[in-house]
N, C-alpha and C positions, 0 to 999 in steps of 0.2 A: 487806466484802471489801477486801484491801489494794489499794493503788494500783498503777499498771502493769499491771493485767489488759489482756487483748488480746480485741478483739471484731471479728468480720466481719459486717456488716448487709448483708442482700441487699434491694435496693428502698428506698432512702433519700432520694429527691428531694424528697418532701414528705409531710405527713400523719404517721402513726404511726412510719414509718421514719426520717424526719428528726427527729422527736420522740425517739425512741430514742438517736440519735447524740448529739444535744444534751445528753441527761441522762446518758448513759455518759460522755462527755467532762467534764461538770462533775463527775463523782465520779472523775476521775483516769485513766479507761481510755484505752489507745490504740485507735483505732478505725479500721477499715478498712470503706468502705461503697461500694455499688455503685449505679449509675444506668444507664438504658438510654440516656440522651442526655445528654451532660455540658453541652450548651448550655441545658438546662433544668434546671439544679442550682446556681442563684446561692446559694439560702438554705444549702445545704450547703457550697458553697465558702466561705460566710463563717464557718463553725465552724473555729477555728484548730486545726491539728494532724490534721485528719482526711485519711487517705490515700483518694482517689477512685479506683474503677476503673470501666471501662465494661463492663457484662453485659446481654445479652437472654437471659433464663433459659430461654426457650423453644427457643433455638438451641443445640445440641450444639457447634458449632465456637466460639461465644462462650463457653461454659463452658470447653472446654479451654484457650482463651487466657487466662481469668482463673487457672485452676489453674497454668498454667505461670508466670504472673506472681507468684503468691504460693507457689509450691511450696516454699520454703524457712521458711514462717510456721507458728507454733503458735498456737492460738488457745484461749482459755478459754471463748468463747461464739460460736457460729454461730447467727444469728437470720435465719430466711427469712421475710421479711415480704411480698415481693411477691405480688401476686394481683389480680384483676379481678372485677367485679361480674358481668360477662356479660349475655346478652340477659334482657330483662324482658318477655316475652311474656305476656298475660294468660292463654293457655294454654300451658304449658310444652312440650306436644308439638307446638307450631308451631315451634319451634327447628329451624333447619337442621343437617345434618351438620356443616358448617364452624363454626357457632357453637358447636356442643357440644364438638367436638374442641378448639376453641381454649380454651373454659371448663376443661375437665378437664385439659388439658396444662399450662395455666398455674397452676391452683389445687391440682392433685392429683399429677401425674406429674412435673413440672419441679423442684418442691421436693425430692422424695424423690430424684431423680436428682443434685440438686446436693448433698444431704446425703451421699449415698454417695460423692461425688467427693471430699468434704471430711473426712469422718468419721476418717481416719487423721491429721489435722493438729489434732484437737480434744484438749487436754490429758486424759491419762487420768485417771480417777478423780474429779477435781473439775470437768472441762469439762462444759458444757451446750449442746445443740442444741435451738433453740425453733422451733417454727412458728407462723406467726400463723393460728389456727384462728377459730372462732366458735362462740358456744352454738348458733347456727342449726344447725351441724353435728352436733349431737346428736339421734339420731333419736326421741328423747323430746319434742322441741320441735315442737308443730304450728302455731305461730305464722308469720305472714309467708308465706302461700301464693303472693302475687305474686313471692317470691324463691324459688321451688321449686328451680331449677335451681341457684342459688348454694348453696343449703342442701345440695343433693345434692353438689356439688363440695366443700364443706368435710366433708362426711361421708365422701366417698372420701379425702380428704386424712388424715383421722383414721384410717381404716381401713389405708391405705397405711403410715402412720406406725408403727401397730402392727405391720405386717409386717417393716417396715425394723428396727424394735427387736428383734423376735424372730430376726432374723438376725445381730445383733451378736455378736461373741464376747465373751471376758473382758475386763475394764477397759473396759467401754463407759461412754460418759458418760450424764448424766442426761438425758432427752428430755421436753420439755414441749409440749403443744398448748395455745395460749393464746388465751383469749377476751378481748379488749381492753376490753370494755364496748361501750357505744353511744356512739360518739365523734363530735364534731363534726369531721368531715373531708370531703373532697369525696364520698366514699362513705357515710359515715354521715349527712350532711346537716346544715343549721342547726338543726333541732329535737331533735338527739340530747342526750342526758343529760349528758354530761361532756365536758371539753376534753381535748386531746391530752396536755398536761402532767399532768393528774390520771391519765389512763390510763398513760402511760409510766413515771411516777414507781412507780405499783403495779406494773407489769411488771417493772420493774427490781429492786424489792424481791423478788418472786418468783424471779427469776433468782439472786439471791444467796442466798435462803432454801434454793433446791433445789440448789444447787452441792454435789456430793458426796453427794447423797441417793440417787442410783440410780433406775433404773425409768423409766416413762413415765407421765406425769400431765397430766390435763385439767383445767386451772385457769383461772380468771378473774382480772383484774388485782389483785384483793383476796385471791387465795390460796384462794379457795372452790373446792371440787371440782365439776365439772360431770358428770352423767351421760352415759356414751357413747351 
């Protein structure tokens, strides 16, 4: 893709979000990145040229402030990376209503609310909206029963993304639900298969590959299709 593409990365203070910002800026993109707390974003601030905005994705008022701040911008990419692991009960039915509400709000509802707010600012035809999903969100995946609630939240995100795409009109952007691989981050743990650089390099390749492709695709960082 040519230089001077523009990206809005949601959730970029660490891990995969930070890695995406680093990789895109290396490739000449102009990047705007959001964090919940700018006091905990030193690594992001160290990347030259990044425009940093504050956002608590769960809060409607915070989203409206971001939208106002960025109202005149057009983006080639919106990547919603923010998400949480949620409660890790041995028995998932032990989760409280508060825990469940927070998990599904953050992982499934808030990303779609944000995408709806910004879809009109994504470049028609060639723009991409991407959501950080997980292979665990595939209902064909029986593994990791200890993460049953997290799996359900990512399946819910995939389902809500499908609905979101079905309601877009003509000239709609390509939409990707992306599995980053099992990555060595605070969420993935030290025993994961790949590092952040490997994951985000592959993800950016897919973002470039699918630009202008159209439709909604559930793929991993290698570009392999994942069953819903």
